N, C-alpha and C positions, 0 to 999 in steps of 0.2 A: 154842086150835089154832084158826089162820084159816081160810078158804074153800079155798086151794091147799092148804094141808096136809091140810086134811082129805080131799080128791079125791087128793093124790100116796098118801098113807096107803092110801087104798084102791088105787088102782093097785100100788104095790108089794104087795099081797096076793096078786098074781096070780101063777101061777107063773114062774119064774125066765126061762124063755125067752121068756115073752110081757112080760114087765115092760118091757124098754126099746123096745119098738115101741109099747106104749101110750106110755108116757112122751112118745116122740118125736112121738105123732100129735097128743096133748093138748097139747102145746106149741106143735106146729104150727100148730094151729087157733088158740090163744091169743095168739101173737104170730106174727102172718102173716109179716114179711120172714124170721125163721128158719126157718117152714116152709117157704120156697122155697130154701133154702140146700144143704140135704142135710145138716146138722147132726143127731148121732143123740145122745138122752140117752141115757146107758149106764146112771146112777146118779142117784138123787136122795134124800137125806133132809134132815132136819133142819140136819146139820152138814157134808153132803159134796155136791159135784156135779160130776161128770163127763160131759163132753161130747166126741165123735169127730167128726173130719170128715174122708173120703177124699180124696185128692189126685188128683183126678178133672179132666178139661179145664173142666170150668164154673168152677172155682176156682182155676186154675193161674195163676201170673204168665209174662213172659215169660222168665224161667230155669228153667222145669219144677216148680216148689216151689208151696206153696199160697199165695194171695195175702196180702199183709199184713192186708188189711182181713177177708181169711176168718178170720186169726189173731184179730183183736181182734173178731170178730163169736162167738167159740168164748168167748172171756176175757170178753166182757162178759154174754155169755148165761149161762155156768155160775154168774158171780158174781150176777149179776141173778135167776137162777132161786133162788138160795140165799138172797137177803137176802129174796125174796118169799113163799118160805116160812116165814119167822118175822115180819115186819110185821104187825100188828095190821089186822084188815080195815078200822078208820077211818082210815089211814095209807095212803101210797102211795109204794112205792119208785122212786127217779131215780137217773141215772149222773152224780153230778157231775164226777167227774174219770176220765180213760182216757190211761194214759200206758205205751207199749209200747215196748221197745228191741230191735231185731230186732238181735241180736249173732253170729249167725252161720247160713250158708245153711241150710235145712227141708230134711230128706229124707223122702219120703214122706208116710205118714197124719200127723194132726196129734190131740191130744189136749188137752184142757184140765182140770185138776183144782181144783177150788177149796175152801175148807175156811173154818167160822168157829169161834172159840173159845166157851165157855161164856158167858165174861164179854161177849162181842161179842152171841151171842143173848140174853142178858138184857137188851141194854141197845136192842137193835131190839125187843124185846117189851115194854118198859116204860118207856121214853121217849117223850113225844109227840113229840119230833121229836129228828135226830140225825144223826151219819153215821160209818161205818164203813171203814175199809181192808179189803177181802176178799183172803187171800192165794189166788194163782191161779199154777199150774205149765203152762207150754204146753210140752209135749212131742214131738218126731217120733215118726217108726217105727226110730230109733236110741235111743229113750229119752235124746236129749241136749235138753236145753232153750235152743232156737234164739231164742226172743223172749222177755224179761224184763218182767212186766206189774205195774203195779200199779194197782186199780180201787178208787175211792173211792164208795161208794154213800150216798144222804143219803134218810132219810123224813120224811114232813111230814103231818099231817092232810090227807085230802082236802077240797076246797074244795066246799061246798055249794050 
């Protein structure tokens, strides 16, 4: 168990009503940019991460939906937090590839849900370095998937 997973495991022991707020505050302090955007960490385990973003004025584009870059942020955050939960303390996760296809107009609030398989978790935890494509679904308030995303993360030993 790495340091991040240890901290998140303790947060996940809090009553359900306080868990999301504590996760959001923790990651807002850890990842300064994410902390300024209004993303909410709804759930985080070693296998699954759910992040939401309300469609509010500060993140809207010119057509009234959540901006393309804000959608990229929730996908990158959900997949990155998940990889970070599993990478050993002697390694560092780095985004390698972000591919987003905007296939239809998004409506309302946005949600990113990322998953890792057991095989992916095993590779991240045991290989000195490598890369993994993390599955992530980005849905809007109508449960439609207006953005298709592919997020490839790498991990490598920390420099000394």
